[in-house]
C-alpha positions in Angstrom: 7.1 3.9 17.2 7.5 5.1 14.0 6.1 1.5 13.3 3.0 1.8 15.5 2.0 5.3 14.0 2.5 3.8 10.1 0.3 0.7 11.2 -2.3 3.0 12.6 -2.3 5.1 9.5 -2.4 2.5 7.0 -5.5 0.6 9.1 -7.4 4.3 9.1 -6.8 4.3 5.6 -8.2 1.2 5.0 -11.4 2.2 6.5 -11.7 5.0 4.8 -11.2 3.3 1.3 -15.0 3.5 1.0 -15.5 7.0 1.0 -12.8 8.1 -1.3 -13.9 8.4 -4.8 -11.0 7.7 -6.7 -8.9 4.7 -7.5 -5.3 5.3 -6.7 -3.2 5.8 -10.0 -0.8 2.5 -10.5 2.0 2.4 -13.4 3.1 -0.7 -12.7 2.1 -3.9 -10.7 4.7 -6.8 -11.2 4.2 -8.3 -8.1 1.9 -11.1 -9.9 -0.9 -10.6 -7.1 -4.0 -10.1 -9.1 -6.7 -9.4 -6.2 -7.9 -5.8 -7.0 -9.5 -5.1 -3.6 -6.1 -5.9 -2.3 -3.7 -4.2 -4.5 -6.0 -0.8 -3.8 -6.2 -1.4 -0.3 -2.1 -1.4 -0.1 -2.0 1.5 -2.9 -4.4 3.5 -0.8 -2.5 2.8 2.7 0.5 3.7 1.1 -0.3 7.0 0.0 -1.8 7.8 3.2 1.7 7.2 4.2 3.7 9.6 1.7 4.2 7.8 -1.3 3.0 9.9 -4.5 1.2 8.6 -7.3 1.4 7.2 -9.7 2.5 4.1 -8.1 4.9 1.1 -8.4 4.0 -2.1 -6.8 6.3 -5.2 -7.2 7.1 -8.2 -4.9 5.0 -11.5 -4.1 2.7 -12.7 -2.3 4.7 -12.6 1.3 5.7 -8.9 0.7 5.1 -5.8 -1.7 7.2 -2.9 -2.2 5.4 0.3 -3.3 7.3 3.0 -4.5 6.0 6.3 -6.1 7.0 10.0 -8.0 9.1 10.8 -4.4 11.7 9.0 -2.1 9.1 7.1 0.3 8.7 3.7 0.0 6.6 1.2 1.9 7.1 -2.5 2.4 3.8 -4.5 3.4 3.9 -8.0 4.5 0.9 -10.2 3.5 -0.2 -13.0 5.1 -3.0 -15.4 3.4 -3.6 -12.4 1.3 -4.5 -9.7 3.6 -1.9 -7.1 5.0 -0.3 -7.7 8.1 1.1 -3.9 8.6 3.1 -1.3 6.5 6.5 0.3 7.6 7.5 3.5 5.2 11.0 5.1 4.7 
């Protein structure tokens, strides 16, 4: 049930990204992913799921981990350079 709610929240924020005026504050990105659009989408979805800025992004081309200034951490599986969901604790 929680995964479904988080997935819905993530995609709602992905739709809302064009309306957002500011870019997410990312303090570090050690994932090696250079696609700014993907990173900003993942960051916005994580913020919408409770991670507080500034964000730290780590992982690889298959899965990202996003943490911030609070204890909430999101895991985002990727496939073919696209988000396949989000799970936050």
